[in-house]
Biotite code that builds the C-alpha atoms (Angstrom):
import biotite.structure as struc

atoms = struc.array([
    struc.Atom([-24.535, 18.095, -0.574], chain_id="A", res_id=1, res_name="UNK", atom_name="CA", element="C"),
    struc.Atom([-24.997, 21.077, 1.728], chain_id="A", res_id=2, res_name="UNK", atom_name="CA", element="C"),
    struc.Atom([-22.622, 24.008, 1.950], chain_id="A", res_id=3, res_name="UNK", atom_name="CA", element="C"),
    struc.Atom([-21.237, 23.876, 5.495], chain_id="A", res_id=4, res_name="UNK", atom_name="CA", element="C"),
    struc.Atom([-20.102, 26.802, 7.640], chain_id="A", res_id=5, res_name="UNK", atom_name="CA", element="C"),
    struc.Atom([-17.727, 25.223, 10.167], chain_id="A", res_id=6, res_name="UNK", atom_name="CA", element="C"),
    struc.Atom([-16.347, 27.123, 13.172], chain_id="A", res_id=7, res_name="UNK", atom_name="CA", element="C"),
    struc.Atom([-12.838, 26.070, 14.185], chain_id="A", res_id=8, res_name="UNK", atom_name="CA", element="C"),
    struc.Atom([-11.141, 25.765, 17.543], chain_id="A", res_id=9, res_name="UNK", atom_name="CA", element="C"),
    struc.Atom([-7.367, 25.297, 17.666], chain_id="A", res_id=10, res_name="UNK", atom_name="CA", element="C"),
    struc.Atom([-5.989, 23.769, 20.861], chain_id="A", res_id=11, res_name="UNK", atom_name="CA", element="C"),
    struc.Atom([-2.599, 24.158, 22.470], chain_id="A", res_id=12, res_name="UNK", atom_name="CA", element="C"),
    struc.Atom([-2.058, 23.074, 26.045], chain_id="A", res_id=13, res_name="UNK", atom_name="CA", element="C"),
    struc.Atom([-5.809, 22.578, 26.337], chain_id="A", res_id=14, res_name="UNK", atom_name="CA", element="C"),
    struc.Atom([-6.507, 26.229, 25.555], chain_id="A", res_id=15, res_name="UNK", atom_name="CA", element="C"),
    struc.Atom([-7.957, 28.110, 22.586], chain_id="A", res_id=16, res_name="UNK", atom_name="CA", element="C"),
    struc.Atom([-5.226, 29.659, 20.429], chain_id="A", res_id=17, res_name="UNK", atom_name="CA", element="C"),
    struc.Atom([-4.576, 30.863, 16.888], chain_id="A", res_id=18, res_name="UNK", atom_name="CA", element="C"),
    struc.Atom([-1.282, 30.889, 15.012], chain_id="A", res_id=19, res_name="UNK", atom_name="CA", element="C"),
    struc.Atom([-0.203, 33.261, 12.260], chain_id="A", res_id=20, res_name="UNK", atom_name="CA", element="C"),
    struc.Atom([0.727, 31.362, 9.080], chain_id="A", res_id=21, res_name="UNK", atom_name="CA", element="C"),
    struc.Atom([1.164, 28.204, 11.150], chain_id="A", res_id=22, res_name="UNK", atom_name="CA", element="C"),
    struc.Atom([4.063, 29.712, 13.104], chain_id="A", res_id=23, res_name="UNK", atom_name="CA", element="C"),
    struc.Atom([4.117, 28.325, 16.655], chain_id="A", res_id=24, res_name="UNK", atom_name="CA", element="C"),
    struc.Atom([6.104, 31.376, 17.737], chain_id="A", res_id=25, res_name="UNK", atom_name="CA", element="C"),
    struc.Atom([3.274, 33.676, 16.628], chain_id="A", res_id=26, res_name="UNK", atom_name="CA", element="C"),
    struc.Atom([0.501, 32.521, 18.926], chain_id="A", res_id=27, res_name="UNK", atom_name="CA", element="C"),
    struc.Atom([-2.544, 34.410, 20.142], chain_id="A", res_id=28, res_name="UNK", atom_name="CA", element="C"),
    struc.Atom([-4.230, 32.883, 23.184], chain_id="A", res_id=29, res_name="UNK", atom_name="CA", element="C"),
    struc.Atom([-7.912, 33.508, 23.869], chain_id="A", res_id=30, res_name="UNK", atom_name="CA", element="C"),
    struc.Atom([-9.692, 33.540, 27.209], chain_id="A", res_id=31, res_name="UNK", atom_name="CA", element="C"),
    struc.Atom([-12.534, 31.255, 26.153], chain_id="A", res_id=32, res_name="UNK", atom_name="CA", element="C"),
    struc.Atom([-12.659, 27.761, 27.603], chain_id="A", res_id=33, res_name="UNK", atom_name="CA", element="C"),
    struc.Atom([-12.760, 25.419, 24.591], chain_id="A", res_id=34, res_name="UNK", atom_name="CA", element="C"),
    struc.Atom([-15.715, 23.480, 26.010], chain_id="A", res_id=35, res_name="UNK", atom_name="CA", element="C"),
    struc.Atom([-17.723, 26.658, 26.583], chain_id="A", res_id=36, res_name="UNK", atom_name="CA", element="C"),
    struc.Atom([-16.808, 27.979, 23.150], chain_id="A", res_id=37, res_name="UNK", atom_name="CA", element="C"),
    struc.Atom([-17.948, 24.729, 21.516], chain_id="A", res_id=38, res_name="UNK", atom_name="CA", element="C"),
    struc.Atom([-21.251, 24.980, 23.387], chain_id="A", res_id=39, res_name="UNK", atom_name="CA", element="C"),
    struc.Atom([-21.746, 28.571, 22.182], chain_id="A", res_id=40, res_name="UNK", atom_name="CA", element="C"),
    struc.Atom([-21.132, 27.549, 18.579], chain_id="A", res_id=41, res_name="UNK", atom_name="CA", element="C"),
    struc.Atom([-23.617, 24.706, 18.963], chain_id="A", res_id=42, res_name="UNK", atom_name="CA", element="C"),
    struc.Atom([-26.237, 27.026, 20.448], chain_id="A", res_id=43, res_name="UNK", atom_name="CA", element="C"),
    struc.Atom([-25.745, 29.406, 17.507], chain_id="A", res_id=44, res_name="UNK", atom_name="CA", element="C"),
    struc.Atom([-26.796, 26.624, 15.159], chain_id="A", res_id=45, res_name="UNK", atom_name="CA", element="C"),
    struc.Atom([-23.520, 25.216, 13.798], chain_id="A", res_id=46, res_name="UNK", atom_name="CA", element="C"),
    struc.Atom([-23.852, 21.618, 12.589], chain_id="A", res_id=47, res_name="UNK", atom_name="CA", element="C"),
    struc.Atom([-20.117, 20.949, 12.483], chain_id="A", res_id=48, res_name="UNK", atom_name="CA", element="C"),
    struc.Atom([-17.083, 21.884, 14.583], chain_id="A", res_id=49, res_name="UNK", atom_name="CA", element="C"),
    struc.Atom([-13.480, 21.691, 13.348], chain_id="A", res_id=50, res_name="UNK", atom_name="CA", element="C"),
    struc.Atom([-10.849, 20.996, 16.038], chain_id="A", res_id=51, res_name="UNK", atom_name="CA", element="C"),
    struc.Atom([-7.085, 21.132, 15.529], chain_id="A", res_id=52, res_name="UNK", atom_name="CA", element="C"),
    struc.Atom([-4.720, 19.673, 18.120], chain_id="A", res_id=53, res_name="UNK", atom_name="CA", element="C"),
    struc.Atom([-1.710, 21.901, 17.473], chain_id="A", res_id=54, res_name="UNK", atom_name="CA", element="C"),
    struc.Atom([0.428, 20.105, 20.050], chain_id="A", res_id=55, res_name="UNK", atom_name="CA", element="C"),
    struc.Atom([-0.367, 16.815, 18.377], chain_id="A", res_id=56, res_name="UNK", atom_name="CA", element="C"),
    struc.Atom([0.262, 18.159, 14.884], chain_id="A", res_id=57, res_name="UNK", atom_name="CA", element="C"),
    struc.Atom([3.844, 18.955, 15.763], chain_id="A", res_id=58, res_name="UNK", atom_name="CA", element="C"),
    struc.Atom([4.568, 16.051, 18.108], chain_id="A", res_id=59, res_name="UNK", atom_name="CA", element="C"),
    struc.Atom([2.702, 13.307, 16.259], chain_id="A", res_id=60, res_name="UNK", atom_name="CA", element="C"),
    struc.Atom([0.393, 12.257, 19.096], chain_id="A", res_id=61, res_name="UNK", atom_name="CA", element="C"),
    struc.Atom([-3.087, 13.088, 20.399], chain_id="A", res_id=62, res_name="UNK", atom_name="CA", element="C"),
    struc.Atom([-2.020, 15.596, 23.026], chain_id="A", res_id=63, res_name="UNK", atom_name="CA", element="C"),
    struc.Atom([-5.447, 17.147, 23.641], chain_id="A", res_id=64, res_name="UNK", atom_name="CA", element="C"),
    struc.Atom([-7.638, 14.055, 23.302], chain_id="A", res_id=65, res_name="UNK", atom_name="CA", element="C"),
    struc.Atom([-9.449, 14.518, 26.629], chain_id="A", res_id=66, res_name="UNK", atom_name="CA", element="C"),
    struc.Atom([-10.421, 18.075, 25.706], chain_id="A", res_id=67, res_name="UNK", atom_name="CA", element="C"),
    struc.Atom([-11.554, 16.965, 22.249], chain_id="A", res_id=68, res_name="UNK", atom_name="CA", element="C"),
    struc.Atom([-13.722, 14.258, 23.812], chain_id="A", res_id=69, res_name="UNK", atom_name="CA", element="C"),
    struc.Atom([-15.365, 16.820, 26.103], chain_id="A", res_id=70, res_name="UNK", atom_name="CA", element="C"),
    struc.Atom([-15.991, 19.202, 23.182], chain_id="A", res_id=71, res_name="UNK", atom_name="CA", element="C"),
    struc.Atom([-17.538, 16.402, 21.114], chain_id="A", res_id=72, res_name="UNK", atom_name="CA", element="C"),
    struc.Atom([-20.389, 16.332, 23.636], chain_id="A", res_id=73, res_name="UNK", atom_name="CA", element="C"),
    struc.Atom([-21.528, 19.854, 22.693], chain_id="A", res_id=74, res_name="UNK", atom_name="CA", element="C"),
    struc.Atom([-24.079, 18.527, 20.220], chain_id="A", res_id=75, res_name="UNK", atom_name="CA", element="C"),
    struc.Atom([-22.333, 19.091, 16.880], chain_id="A", res_id=76, res_name="UNK", atom_name="CA", element="C"),
    struc.Atom([-20.660, 16.745, 14.458], chain_id="A", res_id=77, res_name="UNK", atom_name="CA", element="C"),
    struc.Atom([-16.912, 17.066, 15.060], chain_id="A", res_id=78, res_name="UNK", atom_name="CA", element="C"),
    struc.Atom([-14.073, 16.741, 12.599], chain_id="A", res_id=79, res_name="UNK", atom_name="CA", element="C"),
    struc.Atom([-10.756, 16.722, 14.405], chain_id="A", res_id=80, res_name="UNK", atom_name="CA", element="C"),
    struc.Atom([-7.111, 16.163, 13.647], chain_id="A", res_id=81, res_name="UNK", atom_name="CA", element="C"),
    struc.Atom([-3.568, 17.039, 14.515], chain_id="A", res_id=82, res_name="UNK", atom_name="CA", element="C"),
    struc.Atom([-1.166, 14.240, 15.356], chain_id="A", res_id=83, res_name="UNK", atom_name="CA", element="C"),
    struc.Atom([-2.998, 11.443, 13.571], chain_id="A", res_id=84, res_name="UNK", atom_name="CA", element="C"),
    struc.Atom([-0.202, 9.164, 12.409], chain_id="A", res_id=85, res_name="UNK", atom_name="CA", element="C"),
    struc.Atom([-1.693, 5.687, 12.764], chain_id="A", res_id=86, res_name="UNK", atom_name="CA", element="C"),
    struc.Atom([-4.951, 3.752, 12.551], chain_id="A", res_id=87, res_name="UNK", atom_name="CA", element="C"),
    struc.Atom([-4.822, 3.461, 16.337], chain_id="A", res_id=88, res_name="UNK", atom_name="CA", element="C"),
    struc.Atom([-5.032, 7.270, 16.528], chain_id="A", res_id=89, res_name="UNK", atom_name="CA", element="C"),
    struc.Atom([-8.002, 7.186, 14.157], chain_id="A", res_id=90, res_name="UNK", atom_name="CA", element="C"),
    struc.Atom([-9.836, 4.665, 16.336], chain_id="A", res_id=91, res_name="UNK", atom_name="CA", element="C"),
    struc.Atom([-9.108, 6.657, 19.504], chain_id="A", res_id=92, res_name="UNK", atom_name="CA", element="C"),
    struc.Atom([-10.676, 9.749, 17.940], chain_id="A", res_id=93, res_name="UNK", atom_name="CA", element="C"),
    struc.Atom([-13.714, 7.775, 16.802], chain_id="A", res_id=94, res_name="UNK", atom_name="CA", element="C"),
    struc.Atom([-14.049, 6.440, 20.355], chain_id="A", res_id=95, res_name="UNK", atom_name="CA", element="C"),
    struc.Atom([-13.858, 10.005, 21.677], chain_id="A", res_id=96, res_name="UNK", atom_name="CA", element="C"),
    struc.Atom([-16.928, 10.949, 19.643], chain_id="A", res_id=97, res_name="UNK", atom_name="CA", element="C"),
    struc.Atom([-15.282, 12.428, 16.556], chain_id="A", res_id=98, res_name="UNK", atom_name="CA", element="C"),
    struc.Atom([-17.409, 12.021, 13.417], chain_id="A", res_id=99, res_name="UNK", atom_name="CA", element="C"),
    struc.Atom([-14.650, 12.663, 10.861], chain_id="A", res_id=100, res_name="UNK", atom_name="CA", element="C"),
    struc.Atom([-10.928, 12.358, 11.427], chain_id="A", res_id=101, res_name="UNK", atom_name="CA", element="C"),
    struc.Atom([-8.718, 14.920, 9.715], chain_id="A", res_id=102, res_name="UNK", atom_name="CA", element="C"),
    struc.Atom([-5.528, 13.378, 8.346], chain_id="A", res_id=103, res_name="UNK", atom_name="CA", element="C"),
    struc.Atom([-2.789, 15.737, 7.222], chain_id="A", res_id=104, res_name="UNK", atom_name="CA", element="C"),
    struc.Atom([0.868, 14.724, 7.506], chain_id="A", res_id=105, res_name="UNK", atom_name="CA", element="C"),
    struc.Atom([0.141, 11.018, 7.149], chain_id="A", res_id=106, res_name="UNK", atom_name="CA", element="C"),
    struc.Atom([-2.077, 11.753, 4.122], chain_id="A", res_id=107, res_name="UNK", atom_name="CA", element="C"),
    struc.Atom([0.963, 13.302, 2.441], chain_id="A", res_id=108, res_name="UNK", atom_name="CA", element="C"),
    struc.Atom([3.610, 10.833, 3.602], chain_id="A", res_id=109, res_name="UNK", atom_name="CA", element="C"),
    struc.Atom([1.666, 7.569, 3.461], chain_id="A", res_id=110, res_name="UNK", atom_name="CA", element="C"),
    struc.Atom([-1.372, 7.945, 1.200], chain_id="A", res_id=111, res_name="UNK", atom_name="CA", element="C"),
    struc.Atom([-1.744, 4.177, 0.661], chain_id="A", res_id=112, res_name="UNK", atom_name="CA", element="C"),
    struc.Atom([-2.349, 3.643, 4.378], chain_id="A", res_id=113, res_name="UNK", atom_name="CA", element="C"),
    struc.Atom([-4.927, 6.424, 4.464], chain_id="A", res_id=114, res_name="UNK", atom_name="CA", element="C"),
    struc.Atom([-6.696, 4.889, 1.461], chain_id="A", res_id=115, res_name="UNK", atom_name="CA", element="C"),
    struc.Atom([-6.805, 1.574, 3.346], chain_id="A", res_id=116, res_name="UNK", atom_name="CA", element="C"),
    struc.Atom([-8.317, 3.297, 6.397], chain_id="A", res_id=117, res_name="UNK", atom_name="CA", element="C"),
    struc.Atom([-10.997, 4.830, 4.192], chain_id="A", res_id=118, res_name="UNK", atom_name="CA", element="C"),
    struc.Atom([-11.809, 1.390, 2.800], chain_id="A", res_id=119, res_name="UNK", atom_name="CA", element="C"),
    struc.Atom([-12.117, -0.110, 6.269], chain_id="A", res_id=120, res_name="UNK", atom_name="CA", element="C"),
    struc.Atom([-14.008, 2.655, 8.051], chain_id="A", res_id=121, res_name="UNK", atom_name="CA", element="C"),
    struc.Atom([-15.748, 4.558, 5.249], chain_id="A", res_id=122, res_name="UNK", atom_name="CA", element="C"),
    struc.Atom([-14.470, 7.480, 3.198], chain_id="A", res_id=123, res_name="UNK", atom_name="CA", element="C"),
    struc.Atom([-17.084, 9.796, 4.698], chain_id="A", res_id=124, res_name="UNK", atom_name="CA", element="C"),
    struc.Atom([-15.395, 9.456, 8.098], chain_id="A", res_id=125, res_name="UNK", atom_name="CA", element="C"),
    struc.Atom([-12.193, 11.149, 6.910], chain_id="A", res_id=126, res_name="UNK", atom_name="CA", element="C"),
    struc.Atom([-11.227, 14.637, 5.834], chain_id="A", res_id=127, res_name="UNK", atom_name="CA", element="C"),
    struc.Atom([-8.013, 14.736, 3.829], chain_id="A", res_id=128, res_name="UNK", atom_name="CA", element="C"),
    struc.Atom([-6.082, 17.872, 4.824], chain_id="A", res_id=129, res_name="UNK", atom_name="CA", element="C"),
    struc.Atom([-3.733, 19.051, 2.093], chain_id="A", res_id=130, res_name="UNK", atom_name="CA", element="C"),
    struc.Atom([-2.635, 22.413, 3.442], chain_id="A", res_id=131, res_name="UNK", atom_name="CA", element="C"),
    struc.Atom([-0.514, 24.153, 0.885], chain_id="A", res_id=132, res_name="UNK", atom_name="CA", element="C"),
    struc.Atom([1.960, 26.917, 0.174], chain_id="A", res_id=133, res_name="UNK", atom_name="CA", element="C"),
    struc.Atom([2.853, 28.343, -3.247], chain_id="A", res_id=134, res_name="UNK", atom_name="CA", element="C"),
    struc.Atom([6.525, 27.690, -3.922], chain_id="A", res_id=135, res_name="UNK", atom_name="CA", element="C"),
    struc.Atom([8.447, 28.140, -7.186], chain_id="A", res_id=136, res_name="UNK", atom_name="CA", element="C"),
    struc.Atom([5.511, 27.556, -9.492], chain_id="A", res_id=137, res_name="UNK", atom_name="CA", element="C"),
    struc.Atom([3.667, 24.754, -7.674], chain_id="A", res_id=138, res_name="UNK", atom_name="CA", element="C"),
    struc.Atom([1.520, 24.132, -4.592], chain_id="A", res_id=139, res_name="UNK", atom_name="CA", element="C"),
    struc.Atom([3.797, 22.468, -2.027], chain_id="A", res_id=140, res_name="UNK", atom_name="CA", element="C"),
    struc.Atom([2.525, 20.380, 0.907], chain_id="A", res_id=141, res_name="UNK", atom_name="CA", element="C"),
    struc.Atom([4.328, 21.073, 4.203], chain_id="A", res_id=142, res_name="UNK", atom_name="CA", element="C"),
    struc.Atom([3.698, 18.575, 7.012], chain_id="A", res_id=143, res_name="UNK", atom_name="CA", element="C"),
    struc.Atom([4.162, 18.162, 10.778], chain_id="A", res_id=144, res_name="UNK", atom_name="CA", element="C"),
    struc.Atom([2.261, 21.289, 11.694], chain_id="A", res_id=145, res_name="UNK", atom_name="CA", element="C"),
    struc.Atom([3.581, 22.925, 8.510], chain_id="A", res_id=146, res_name="UNK", atom_name="CA", element="C"),
    struc.Atom([7.153, 22.719, 9.821], chain_id="A", res_id=147, res_name="UNK", atom_name="CA", element="C"),
    struc.Atom([8.584, 20.194, 7.320], chain_id="A", res_id=148, res_name="UNK", atom_name="CA", element="C"),
    struc.Atom([8.616, 20.266, 3.518], chain_id="A", res_id=149, res_name="UNK", atom_name="CA", element="C"),
    struc.Atom([7.519, 17.233, 1.503], chain_id="A", res_id=150, res_name="UNK", atom_name="CA", element="C"),
    struc.Atom([8.140, 16.236, -2.114], chain_id="A", res_id=151, res_name="UNK", atom_name="CA", element="C"),
    struc.Atom([4.548, 15.478, -3.106], chain_id="A", res_id=152, res_name="UNK", atom_name="CA", element="C"),
    struc.Atom([2.409, 18.323, -4.451], chain_id="A", res_id=153, res_name="UNK", atom_name="CA", element="C"),
    struc.Atom([-1.228, 19.341, -4.182], chain_id="A", res_id=154, res_name="UNK", atom_name="CA", element="C"),
    struc.Atom([-1.845, 18.713, -7.881], chain_id="A", res_id=155, res_name="UNK", atom_name="CA", element="C"),
    struc.Atom([-0.514, 15.177, -7.464], chain_id="A", res_id=156, res_name="UNK", atom_name="CA", element="C"),
    struc.Atom([-2.375, 14.113, -4.329], chain_id="A", res_id=157, res_name="UNK", atom_name="CA", element="C"),
    struc.Atom([-5.776, 15.787, -4.615], chain_id="A", res_id=158, res_name="UNK", atom_name="CA", element="C"),
    struc.Atom([-6.724, 13.874, -7.813], chain_id="A", res_id=159, res_name="UNK", atom_name="CA", element="C"),
    struc.Atom([-5.152, 10.698, -6.399], chain_id="A", res_id=160, res_name="UNK", atom_name="CA", element="C"),
    struc.Atom([-7.391, 10.815, -3.331], chain_id="A", res_id=161, res_name="UNK", atom_name="CA", element="C"),
    struc.Atom([-10.421, 11.562, -5.488], chain_id="A", res_id=162, res_name="UNK", atom_name="CA", element="C"),
    struc.Atom([-9.686, 8.405, -7.480], chain_id="A", res_id=163, res_name="UNK", atom_name="CA", element="C"),
    struc.Atom([-9.405, 6.409, -4.235], chain_id="A", res_id=164, res_name="UNK", atom_name="CA", element="C"),
    struc.Atom([-12.894, 7.487, -3.184], chain_id="A", res_id=165, res_name="UNK", atom_name="CA", element="C"),
    struc.Atom([-12.135, 10.317, -0.758], chain_id="A", res_id=166, res_name="UNK", atom_name="CA", element="C"),
    struc.Atom([-15.070, 12.666, -0.265], chain_id="A", res_id=167, res_name="UNK", atom_name="CA", element="C"),
    struc.Atom([-13.808, 15.555, 1.845], chain_id="A", res_id=168, res_name="UNK", atom_name="CA", element="C"),
    struc.Atom([-10.727, 17.707, 1.258], chain_id="A", res_id=169, res_name="UNK", atom_name="CA", element="C"),
    struc.Atom([-9.625, 20.504, 3.571], chain_id="A", res_id=170, res_name="UNK", atom_name="CA", element="C"),
    struc.Atom([-7.199, 22.913, 1.942], chain_id="A", res_id=171, res_name="UNK", atom_name="CA", element="C"),
    struc.Atom([-5.607, 25.891, 3.664], chain_id="A", res_id=172, res_name="UNK", atom_name="CA", element="C"),
    struc.Atom([-3.450, 28.456, 1.926], chain_id="A", res_id=173, res_name="UNK", atom_name="CA", element="C"),
    struc.Atom([-0.849, 28.576, 4.689], chain_id="A", res_id=174, res_name="UNK", atom_name="CA", element="C"),
    struc.Atom([0.392, 32.045, 3.784], chain_id="A", res_id=175, res_name="UNK", atom_name="CA", element="C"),
    struc.Atom([-3.110, 33.406, 4.440], chain_id="A", res_id=176, res_name="UNK", atom_name="CA", element="C"),
    struc.Atom([-3.841, 31.457, 7.600], chain_id="A", res_id=177, res_name="UNK", atom_name="CA", element="C"),
    struc.Atom([-4.664, 33.760, 10.497], chain_id="A", res_id=178, res_name="UNK", atom_name="CA", element="C"),
    struc.Atom([-3.891, 36.825, 8.383], chain_id="A", res_id=179, res_name="UNK", atom_name="CA", element="C"),
    struc.Atom([-7.471, 38.043, 7.697], chain_id="A", res_id=180, res_name="UNK", atom_name="CA", element="C"),
    struc.Atom([-6.512, 38.580, 4.053], chain_id="A", res_id=181, res_name="UNK", atom_name="CA", element="C"),
    struc.Atom([-9.442, 36.676, 2.529], chain_id="A", res_id=182, res_name="UNK", atom_name="CA", element="C"),
    struc.Atom([-9.582, 33.193, 1.055], chain_id="A", res_id=183, res_name="UNK", atom_name="CA", element="C"),
    struc.Atom([-7.374, 32.384, -1.920], chain_id="A", res_id=184, res_name="UNK", atom_name="CA", element="C"),
    struc.Atom([-10.277, 32.031, -4.341], chain_id="A", res_id=185, res_name="UNK", atom_name="CA", element="C"),
    struc.Atom([-8.021, 31.078, -7.258], chain_id="A", res_id=186, res_name="UNK", atom_name="CA", element="C"),
    struc.Atom([-6.805, 28.078, -5.235], chain_id="A", res_id=187, res_name="UNK", atom_name="CA", element="C"),
    struc.Atom([-10.344, 26.753, -4.766], chain_id="A", res_id=188, res_name="UNK", atom_name="CA", element="C"),
    struc.Atom([-11.237, 27.310, -8.407], chain_id="A", res_id=189, res_name="UNK", atom_name="CA", element="C"),
    struc.Atom([-8.097, 25.333, -9.267], chain_id="A", res_id=190, res_name="UNK", atom_name="CA", element="C"),
    struc.Atom([-9.060, 22.463, -6.946], chain_id="A", res_id=191, res_name="UNK", atom_name="CA", element="C"),
    struc.Atom([-12.528, 22.394, -8.443], chain_id="A", res_id=192, res_name="UNK", atom_name="CA", element="C"),
    struc.Atom([-10.861, 21.773, -11.808], chain_id="A", res_id=193, res_name="UNK", atom_name="CA", element="C"),
    struc.Atom([-8.244, 19.174, -10.816], chain_id="A", res_id=194, res_name="UNK", atom_name="CA", element="C"),
    struc.Atom([-10.434, 17.219, -8.343], chain_id="A", res_id=195, res_name="UNK", atom_name="CA", element="C"),
    struc.Atom([-14.087, 18.120, -9.005], chain_id="A", res_id=196, res_name="UNK", atom_name="CA", element="C"),
    struc.Atom([-15.445, 15.076, -7.135], chain_id="A", res_id=197, res_name="UNK", atom_name="CA", element="C"),
    struc.Atom([-14.053, 16.262, -3.785], chain_id="A", res_id=198, res_name="UNK", atom_name="CA", element="C"),
    struc.Atom([-16.107, 18.380, -1.401], chain_id="A", res_id=199, res_name="UNK", atom_name="CA", element="C"),
    struc.Atom([-13.512, 21.066, -0.667], chain_id="A", res_id=200, res_name="UNK", atom_name="CA", element="C"),
    struc.Atom([-13.424, 22.990, 2.603], chain_id="A", res_id=201, res_name="UNK", atom_name="CA", element="C"),
    struc.Atom([-11.840, 26.426, 2.223], chain_id="A", res_id=202, res_name="UNK", atom_name="CA", element="C"),
    struc.Atom([-9.609, 27.574, 5.052], chain_id="A", res_id=203, res_name="UNK", atom_name="CA", element="C"),
    struc.Atom([-7.183, 30.371, 5.780], chain_id="A", res_id=204, res_name="UNK", atom_name="CA", element="C"),
    struc.Atom([-7.733, 34.095, 5.878], chain_id="A", res_id=205, res_name="UNK", atom_name="CA", element="C"),
    struc.Atom([-11.505, 34.630, 5.983], chain_id="A", res_id=206, res_name="UNK", atom_name="CA", element="C"),
    struc.Atom([-12.332, 38.163, 7.095], chain_id="A", res_id=207, res_name="UNK", atom_name="CA", element="C"),
    struc.Atom([-15.912, 38.868, 5.968], chain_id="A", res_id=208, res_name="UNK", atom_name="CA", element="C"),
    struc.Atom([-19.195, 37.315, 4.963], chain_id="A", res_id=209, res_name="UNK", atom_name="CA", element="C"),
    struc.Atom([-18.381, 38.206, 1.370], chain_id="A", res_id=210, res_name="UNK", atom_name="CA", element="C"),
    struc.Atom([-15.334, 35.919, 1.575], chain_id="A", res_id=211, res_name="UNK", atom_name="CA", element="C"),
    struc.Atom([-17.662, 33.057, 2.495], chain_id="A", res_id=212, res_name="UNK", atom_name="CA", element="C"),
    struc.Atom([-19.917, 33.768, -0.482], chain_id="A", res_id=213, res_name="UNK", atom_name="CA", element="C"),
    struc.Atom([-16.886, 34.008, -2.779], chain_id="A", res_id=214, res_name="UNK", atom_name="CA", element="C"),
    struc.Atom([-15.587, 30.610, -1.645], chain_id="A", res_id=215, res_name="UNK", atom_name="CA", element="C"),
    struc.Atom([-18.988, 29.059, -2.278], chain_id="A", res_id=216, res_name="UNK", atom_name="CA", element="C"),
    struc.Atom([-19.128, 30.606, -5.745], chain_id="A", res_id=217, res_name="UNK", atom_name="CA", element="C"),
    struc.Atom([-15.639, 29.218, -6.464], chain_id="A", res_id=218, res_name="UNK", atom_name="CA", element="C"),
    struc.Atom([-16.877, 25.670, -5.874], chain_id="A", res_id=219, res_name="UNK", atom_name="CA", element="C"),
    struc.Atom([-16.002, 25.105, -2.203], chain_id="A", res_id=220, res_name="UNK", atom_name="CA", element="C"),
    struc.Atom([-18.525, 23.016, -0.274], chain_id="A", res_id=221, res_name="UNK", atom_name="CA", element="C"),
    struc.Atom([-17.594, 24.410, 3.113], chain_id="A", res_id=222, res_name="UNK", atom_name="CA", element="C"),
    struc.Atom([-15.602, 27.070, 4.946], chain_id="A", res_id=223, res_name="UNK", atom_name="CA", element="C"),
    struc.Atom([-13.541, 26.890, 8.129], chain_id="A", res_id=224, res_name="UNK", atom_name="CA", element="C"),
    struc.Atom([-13.861, 29.967, 10.342], chain_id="A", res_id=225, res_name="UNK", atom_name="CA", element="C"),
    struc.Atom([-11.287, 30.624, 13.041], chain_id="A", res_id=226, res_name="UNK", atom_name="CA", element="C"),
    struc.Atom([-9.812, 33.980, 13.980], chain_id="A", res_id=227, res_name="UNK", atom_name="CA", element="C"),
    struc.Atom([-12.559, 36.041, 12.353], chain_id="A", res_id=228, res_name="UNK", atom_name="CA", element="C"),
    struc.Atom([-15.144, 34.529, 14.703], chain_id="A", res_id=229, res_name="UNK", atom_name="CA", element="C"),
    struc.Atom([-12.917, 34.729, 17.768], chain_id="A", res_id=230, res_name="UNK", atom_name="CA", element="C"),
    struc.Atom([-12.304, 38.431, 17.149], chain_id="A", res_id=231, res_name="UNK", atom_name="CA", element="C"),
    struc.Atom([-15.872, 39.294, 16.233], chain_id="A", res_id=232, res_name="UNK", atom_name="CA", element="C"),
    struc.Atom([-15.339, 40.258, 12.591], chain_id="A", res_id=233, res_name="UNK", atom_name="CA", element="C"),
    struc.Atom([-18.802, 38.846, 12.028], chain_id="A", res_id=234, res_name="UNK", atom_name="CA", element="C"),
    struc.Atom([-21.191, 36.591, 13.933], chain_id="A", res_id=235, res_name="UNK", atom_name="CA", element="C"),
    struc.Atom([-21.667, 32.891, 13.457], chain_id="A", res_id=236, res_name="UNK", atom_name="CA", element="C"),
    struc.Atom([-25.361, 33.602, 12.896], chain_id="A", res_id=237, res_name="UNK", atom_name="CA", element="C"),
    struc.Atom([-24.431, 35.856, 9.979], chain_id="A", res_id=238, res_name="UNK", atom_name="CA", element="C"),
    struc.Atom([-22.045, 33.277, 8.552], chain_id="A", res_id=239, res_name="UNK", atom_name="CA", element="C"),
    struc.Atom([-24.613, 30.484, 8.774], chain_id="A", res_id=240, res_name="UNK", atom_name="CA", element="C"),
    struc.Atom([-27.083, 32.672, 6.886], chain_id="A", res_id=241, res_name="UNK", atom_name="CA", element="C"),
    struc.Atom([-24.675, 32.613, 3.910], chain_id="A", res_id=242, res_name="UNK", atom_name="CA", element="C"),
])
């Protein structure tokens, strides 16, 4: 399995934005048109694009579906999520050209349904998003755009999904997201121990090419790059060379 460098585009109101630590009140809006930005990433050689519908993540619908469909025509494989709460949402994203659907809140709240979707449509067509925050000695799993706390934990669900045949796991350390503080390498080493069969995508805080190399050395099979690319901390060409 290849190590994938995956640029990310977060959407809010059809525009490119980034949040700090998932806080909707701490938004940075960028001038780039999301379609043009996707095309630039494709021209730079990216094989995959990660799209987050931030409106959908909080509201529980596919608020930016038309924009996602347009971006899926840029020539890359697309994994997209945010607001996926039902199999109908999954099918709408597939119809829009999405290769892999990212399931987050529903993967925490209703894992049996997600396992059934994987059985029907193929595990390779889903990325399980277990974004996490360290709380009182365990990795908690906030949902609904990281605005609601849940009772299940990362150490409970990551192995469970591995046993059910999941292949791809996206895990963001929420406290590092958008902070340019570097990946939480200990988190990815931990995931490699508790769920070694999962291809883990590291997300949250990348600031340098060395962070990408460190995540790979810790066992991650991919990295999600957001703010660092948008602000020119390094080039996508340089990241792909890692």
